[in-house]
C-alpha positions in Angstrom: -55.2 -29.1 -21.9 -57.2 -28.6 -18.7 -54.5 -30.2 -16.5 -52.6 -26.9 -16.5 -55.5 -25.4 -14.7 -55.4 -28.0 -12.1 -51.7 -28.4 -11.3 -50.3 -28.0 -7.6 -49.5 -24.3 -8.3 -53.1 -23.6 -9.0 -54.2 -25.6 -6.0 -51.9 -23.7 -3.8 -53.4 -20.4 -5.3 -56.9 -21.7 -4.6 -56.3 -22.7 -1.0 -54.5 -19.3 -0.2 -57.3 -17.4 -2.0 -59.9 -19.3 0.2 -58.1 -18.9 3.4 -57.3 -15.3 3.1 -60.2 -13.9 1.0 -63.0 -16.4 1.7 -65.5 -16.8 -1.0 -65.0 -13.2 -2.3 -62.7 -14.1 -5.2 -64.8 -16.9 -6.8 -66.1 -14.4 -9.3 -62.6 -13.7 -10.4 -61.8 -17.3 -10.7 -64.8 -17.8 -13.0 -63.8 -14.8 -15.2 -60.1 -15.8 -15.2 -61.1 -19.3 -16.3 -63.2 -17.7 -19.2 -60.2 -15.7 -20.2 -58.1 -18.9 -20.1 -60.6 -20.6 -22.3 -60.5 -17.9 -25.0 -56.8 -18.0 -25.1 -56.8 -21.8 -25.3 -59.4 -21.7 -28.1 -57.1 -19.4 -30.1 -54.3 -21.9 -29.6 -56.4 -24.7 -30.9 -57.6 -22.6 -33.8 -54.0 -22.1 -34.8 -53.2 -25.8 -34.7 -56.3 -26.7 -36.6 -56.5 -24.0 -39.3 -52.8 -23.9 -40.2 -52.9 -27.6 -41.3 -54.7 -26.4 -44.4 -51.9 -24.2 -45.6 -48.5 -25.4 -44.0 -46.6 -28.4 -43.3 -45.8 -27.0 -39.9 -48.8 -26.2 -37.8 -48.1 -26.1 -33.9 -47.2 -22.7 -32.3 -43.6 -23.5 -31.5 -42.9 -24.4 -35.1 -44.8 -21.3 -36.4 -42.7 -19.0 -34.1 -39.5 -20.5 -35.5 -40.6 -19.5 -39.0 -42.0 -16.1 -37.9 -39.2 -14.6 -36.0 -35.5 -14.0 -36.6 -33.0 -16.4 -35.0 -32.1 -14.2 -32.0 -35.8 -13.6 -31.1 -36.7 -17.2 -31.7 -34.0 -18.4 -29.3 -35.2 -15.9 -26.6 -38.7 -17.2 -27.0 -37.5 -20.8 -26.8 -35.5 -20.0 -23.7 -38.3 -18.3 -22.0 -40.6 -21.2 -22.8 -38.1 -23.7 -21.3 -37.7 -21.6 -18.2 -41.5 -21.5 -17.8 -41.6 -25.3 -18.2 -38.8 -25.9 -15.7 -40.3 -23.5 -13.2 -43.7 -25.1 -13.6 -42.4 -28.6 -13.4 -40.5 -27.8 -10.1 -43.9 -26.8 -8.6 -45.7 -29.8 -9.9 -42.9 -32.4 -8.8 -42.7 -30.7 -5.4 -46.5 -31.0 -5.2 -46.4 -34.7 -6.0 -43.6 -35.2 -3.4 -45.5 -33.3 -0.7 -48.6 -35.7 -1.5 -46.3 -38.8 -1.3 -45.1 -37.5 2.1 -48.6 -36.9 3.3 -49.8 -40.4 2.2 -46.9 -42.1 3.8 -47.4 -40.3 7.2 -44.2 -38.4 6.8 -42.0 -41.5 6.4 -41.0 -40.6 2.8 -38.9 -37.5 2.7 -39.3 -34.9 0.0 -36.3 -35.9 -2.1 -37.7 -39.6 -2.2 -41.0 -38.3 -3.5 -39.1 -36.3 -6.2 -37.3 -39.6 -7.3 -40.6 -41.5 -7.4 -42.3 -38.7 -9.4 -39.4 -38.7 -11.9 -40.3 -42.2 -12.8 -43.5 -41.1 -14.4 -41.4 -40.2 -17.5 -41.4 -44.0 -18.1 -45.2 -44.1 -17.7 -45.5 -41.4 -20.3 -43.2 -43.3 -22.8 -45.2 -46.5 -22.1 -48.7 -45.0 -22.6 -47.6 -43.0 -25.7 -46.8 -46.2 -27.4 -50.5 -47.2 -27.4 -51.7 -43.9 -28.9 -53.1 -40.6 -28.0 -56.5 -41.8 -27.0 -55.3 -44.1 -24.3 -53.1 -41.3 -23.1 -56.1 -39.0 -22.9 -58.1 -41.7 -21.1 -55.3 -42.0 -18.4 -55.5 -38.2 -17.9 -59.3 -38.5 -17.6 -58.9 -41.1 -14.8 -56.6 -38.7 -13.0 -58.9 -35.7 -13.3 -61.7 -38.0 -12.1 -59.6 -38.8 -9.0 -59.1 -35.2 -8.3 -62.7 -34.4 -8.8 -63.9 -37.2 -6.4 -61.2 -36.3 -3.8 -62.0 -32.6 -3.7 -65.8 -33.2 -4.0 -65.5 -35.4 -1.0 -63.7 -32.8 0.9 -66.4 -30.3 -0.1 -69.0 -32.6 1.2 -67.2 -33.2 4.4 -66.7 -29.6 5.3 -70.1 -28.3 4.0 -69.3 -24.8 2.9 -71.9 -22.2 2.9 -74.1 -22.5 -0.4 -75.3 -18.9 -0.1 -71.8 -17.5 0.4 -70.5 -19.5 -2.4 -73.2 -18.4 -4.8 -72.7 -14.7 -3.8 -68.9 -15.1 -4.3 -69.4 -16.3 -7.8 -72.0 -13.7 -9.0 -71.0 -10.6 -6.9 -67.6 -9.0 -7.8 -65.8 -7.9 -4.6 -62.3 -6.9 -4.2 -60.4 -5.2 -1.4 -56.8 -3.9 -0.8 -56.3 -6.8 1.6 -57.0 -9.4 -1.1 -55.3 -7.9 -4.1 -52.4 -10.2 -4.0 -54.5 -13.3 -4.0 -56.6 -11.9 -6.8 -53.6 -11.4 -8.9 -52.4 -14.9 -8.0 -55.7 -16.4 -9.1 -55.4 -14.7 -12.6 -51.8 -15.5 -13.0 -52.0 -19.2 -12.2 -54.5 -19.9 -14.8 -52.6 -18.8 -17.8 -49.7 -21.2 -18.4 -47.6 -20.2 -21.3 -46.4 -23.7 -22.1 -50.1 -24.8 -22.3 -50.5 -22.7 -25.4 -47.7 -24.5 -27.2 -49.1 -27.9 -26.0 -52.8 -27.3 -27.1 -51.9 -26.1 -30.6 -49.9 -29.5 -31.0 -52.5 -31.8 -29.4 -55.2 -30.9 -31.8 -53.0 -32.6 -34.5 -54.0 -35.9 -33.2 -57.4 -35.5 -34.8 -57.8 -36.4 -38.5 -59.4 -33.4 -40.3 -59.9 -33.0 -44.1 -58.2 -29.6 -44.4 -59.3 -29.4 -48.1 -62.9 -29.0 -46.9 -63.5 -25.7 -45.2 -66.8 -27.0 -43.7 -65.0 -29.8 -42.0 -62.3 -27.5 -40.6 -65.0 -25.3 -39.2 -66.9 -28.3 -37.8 -63.6 -29.4 -36.0 -63.1 -25.9 -34.6 -66.8 -26.1 -33.3 -66.2 -29.4 -31.6 -62.9 -28.2 -30.1 -64.8 -25.2 -28.6 -67.3 -27.6 -27.0 -64.6 -30.0 -25.8 -62.4 -27.2 -24.3 -65.4 -25.6 -22.6 -66.5 -28.9 -21.0 -62.8 -29.5 -19.8 -62.4 -26.1 -18.3 -65.8 -26.2 -16.7 -64.7 -29.4 -14.8 -61.4 -27.7 -13.8 -63.4 -24.6 -12.6 -65.7 -26.8 -10.4 -62.6 -28.5 -8.9 -61.0 -25.2 -8.3 -64.2 -24.0 -6.6 -64.2 -27.1 -4.4 -60.6 -26.4 -3.1 -61.2 -22.6 -2.6 -64.5 -23.2 -0.8 -63.1 -25.9 1.6 -60.3 -23.6 2.8 -62.7 -20.6 2.9 -65.0 -22.5 5.2 -62.2 -23.8 7.5 -59.8 -20.9 7.7 -61.0 -17.6 6.5 -60.7 -15.1 9.3 -58.5 -17.3 11.4 -55.1 -16.5 12.8 -53.4 -19.2 10.7 -54.9 -18.1 7.4 -51.8 -16.3 6.1 -49.6 -19.2 7.0 -51.3 -21.9 5.0 -49.4 -23.3 2.0 -49.2 -26.5 0.0 -46.7 -28.1 2.4 -48.9 -27.7 5.5 -52.3 -27.6 4.1 -53.1 -31.2 4.8 -52.1 -31.0 8.4 -54.2 -27.9 9.0 -57.2 -29.7 7.3 -56.8 -32.6 9.6 -56.7 -30.4 12.7 -59.8 -28.4 11.5 -61.9 -31.3 10.5 -60.7 -34.3 12.3 -60.7 -37.9 11.0 -64.2 -38.6 10.0 -65.0 -41.8 8.0 -61.9 -41.4 6.0 -59.2 -38.9 7.2 -59.4 -35.7 5.2 -55.6 -35.5 5.3 -55.5 -38.6 3.0 -58.2 -37.4 0.8 -56.2 -34.2 0.2 -53.1 -36.2 -0.4 -54.8 -38.3 -3.0 -56.1 -35.2 -4.9 -52.9 -33.5 -4.7 -50.9 -36.5 -6.0 -53.3 -37.0 -8.9 -52.8 -33.2 -9.7 -49.0 -33.5 -9.4 -48.6 -36.6 -11.4 -50.9 -35.6 -14.3 -49.3 -32.1 -14.6 -45.7 -33.5 -14.6 -46.5 -35.9 -17.4 -48.2 -33.1 -19.3 -45.2 -30.9 -18.8 -42.9 -33.6 -20.3 -45.3 -33.8 -23.2 -45.2 -30.1 -23.8 -41.5 -30.0 -23.6 -41.2 -32.2 -26.5 -43.2 -30.0 -28.8 -41.5 -26.9 -27.5 -37.9 -28.2 -28.0 -38.8 -29.9 -31.4 -40.7 -26.8 -32.6 -38.3 -24.1 -31.8 -35.0 -26.0 -32.5 -36.3 -28.3 -35.3 -34.8 -31.2 -33.6 -35.5 -34.6 -34.9 -34.6 -37.1 -32.0 -36.1 -40.1 -30.6 -39.0 -39.5 -28.3 -37.6 -41.3 -25.4 -34.3 -39.2 -25.6 -36.3 -35.9 -25.9 -38.5 -36.9 -23.0 -35.4 -37.7 -20.9 -33.8 -34.3 -21.8 -37.0 -32.4 -20.9 -37.6 -34.3 -17.7 -33.9 -34.0 -16.5 -34.1 -30.2 -17.0 -36.7 -30.0 -14.4 -35.9 -33.0 -12.1 -32.3 -32.0 -11.4 -33.1 -28.4 -10.0 -36.2 -29.9 -8.2 -34.0 -32.5 -6.5 -31.6 -29.8 -5.4 -34.6 -27.7 -3.9 -35.9 -30.8 -2.2 -32.7 -31.6 -0.5 -32.3 -28.0 0.7 -35.9 -27.3 1.7 -37.0 -30.7 2.9 -38.0 -29.7 6.4 -38.7 -26.1 5.9 -42.3 -25.4 5.1 -41.9 -21.7 5.2 -38.9 -21.9 2.7 -41.0 -24.0 0.3 -43.7 -21.3 0.4 -41.2 -18.6 -0.3 -39.9 -20.7 -3.3 -43.4 -21.2 -4.6 -43.9 -17.4 -4.5 -40.8 -16.9 -6.7 -41.8 -19.7 -9.0 -45.2 -17.9 -9.4 -43.3 -14.8 -10.3 -41.3 -16.8 -12.8 -44.6 -18.1 -14.5 -45.9 -14.5 -14.6 -42.8 -13.1 -16.4 -43.2 -15.6 -19.2 -46.9 -14.8 -20.1 -46.2 -12.0 -22.7 -43.8 -14.3 -24.6 -46.5 -16.7 -25.3 -49.7 -14.5 -25.6 -48.3 -11.9 -28.1 -46.8 -14.4 -30.6 -50.1 -16.3 -30.4 -52.3 -13.2 -31.2 -49.8 -12.2 -33.9 -50.0 -15.6 -35.6 -53.8 -16.0 -35.5 -54.2 -12.6 -37.0 -52.2 -13.4 -40.2 -54.2 -14.3 -43.4 -51.1 -16.1 -44.9 -50.9 -18.4 -41.9 -54.7 -18.8 -40.9 -56.3 -18.3 -44.3 -60.0 -17.7 -44.0 -59.8 -18.8 -40.4 -57.9 -15.7 -39.2 -59.7 -14.0 -36.3 -62.0 -11.1 -37.2 -61.8 -7.6 -35.8 -64.2 -8.1 -33.0 -62.5 -11.3 -31.7 -59.1 -9.7 -32.2 -60.1 -6.7 -30.2 -61.5 -8.8 -27.3 -58.3 -11.1 -27.5 -55.9 -8.1 -27.3 -57.9 -6.6 -24.4 -57.7 -9.9 -22.5 -54.1 -10.2 -23.2 -53.4 -6.6 -22.1 -55.5 -7.1 -18.9 -53.5 -10.3 -18.0 -50.1 -8.7 -18.8 -51.0 -5.6 -16.7 -52.2 -7.7 -13.8 -49.0 -9.8 -13.7 -47.0 -6.6 -14.2 -48.6 -5.3 -11.0 -47.9 -8.6 -9.2 -44.2 -8.4 -10.2 -43.9 -4.8 -9.0 -45.6 -5.7 -5.6 -43.5 -8.8 -5.2 -40.2 -7.2 -5.9 -40.8 -4.2 -3.8 -41.4 -6.4 -0.8 -38.9 -9.1 -1.4 -35.9 -7.4 -3.0 -33.4 -5.4 -0.9 -29.9 -4.0 -1.7 -28.6 -1.6 -4.3 -26.8 -4.3 -6.3 -29.7 -6.6 -6.5 -31.9 -3.6 -7.4 -29.5 -2.6 -10.2 -29.4 -6.0 -11.7 -33.2 -6.4 -11.6 -33.5 -2.9 -13.1 -31.3 -3.9 -16.0 -33.2 -7.2 -16.6 -36.5 -5.3 -16.4 -35.4 -2.9 -19.0 -34.3 -5.8 -21.2 -37.6 -7.5 -20.5 -39.7 -4.6 -21.4 -37.7 -3.8 -24.6 -38.3 -7.4 -25.8 -42.1 -7.1 -25.1 -42.1 -3.9 -27.1 -40.3 -5.6 -29.9 -42.9 -8.4 -30.0 -45.7 -5.8 -30.0 -44.0 -4.0 -32.9 -43.8 -7.3 -34.8 -47.5 -7.9 -34.1 -48.4 -4.4 -35.4 -46.2 -4.6 -38.5 -47.7 -8.0 -39.5 -51.3 -6.8 -39.3 -53.5 -6.3 -42.3 -54.0 -2.5 -41.4 -50.3 -2.0 -41.5 -50.0 -3.7 -44.9 -53.0 -1.6 -46.2 -51.3 1.7 -45.1 -48.0 0.6 -46.6 -49.7 -0.2 -50.0 -51.5 3.2 -50.0 -48.1 5.0 -49.3 -46.3 3.0 -52.1 -49.1 3.8 -54.6 -49.2 7.4 -53.7 -45.4 7.7 -54.2 -45.5 5.9 -57.5 -48.3 8.2 -58.8 
């Protein structure tokens, strides 16, 4: 679950926040991680509690039953688009890492081909059970932690500034775009579908309410520890680039494609070249997140479409949906770092667009007694969750407006985007209407109206 908080897209958001805003956005990183934890815990709660009442229990399957066919197909399409966009970033990140570690010998497209083979690693490991699969990811997260901790030790960021950045909220008009990027990168829609399905691997006695509550408590501990680790790793990356590039002339030009070279120029070789340390950490992030994306794709496709096909076939389909466009991107932008950064910006927009299509259905489902039973969320938690969701959606909405106003030109393009925006907003309104009409308050008012008319 925490891999989605450490993928190459997040690392790029970290390094740009550090280079442009210094340590000043670390407090936002902490609170954004906390909001991400709350949302992930709701996803886990959905997966654990529904097993007591329903034969289906992950979020994609529940959405298939909850929404009419047309809405379900739109939600599925949006989830797949999110997955493909995220996978492009992750595969490109792995390919960049392979190019770094090979001293530029391996072109970007060759790195994409190598990364595509991790699908077979996924199939091989899954045959040995979920526990070994989790152990493999633990090793990759450990490699990331060691690599970025080594970089942190080599560059020696200022401890006082780091602590003030975490504890003292600070935001300026100059760093708003990076602030929005920090929040947007941490909420991955496909991760909600994944987490609600991953919890099914634990054997829980759903006939015993105490055991279900115990499982929820342990999931809370487990998820908190996992995201604490991801938070520390993200701090390492942000702090390294804040120490090396904040206030410099090149701060605004640093991206994932050229970050390693800039690090090498700023900090030199040392005992072990920092360029290769960065490459190892980036490769671990890219490889782990691409396999996670393949895993999530299986649950999304199987849940929404109720497909019963062999795992290797479904994995091949989900991986092909991402690898083919990624290969095209690699061939087109292989030697253009600036183009890769522009592409990354558009992919971040694509991720932001998808967030309401996962958050709103999740909050609707965990609020329904017929789905959650006694484990539906209470009024206080529901209020906090909706406030967090509204904040995330508003922040990403602001990011979209800023991005399109600066990047989009031309009347025709503006008209097309205007029409798409109208359809987008209408569908969000529909999801909100469904969430309101399925609430206990709505049912209470309806029953009172019926009783009054009958009397």
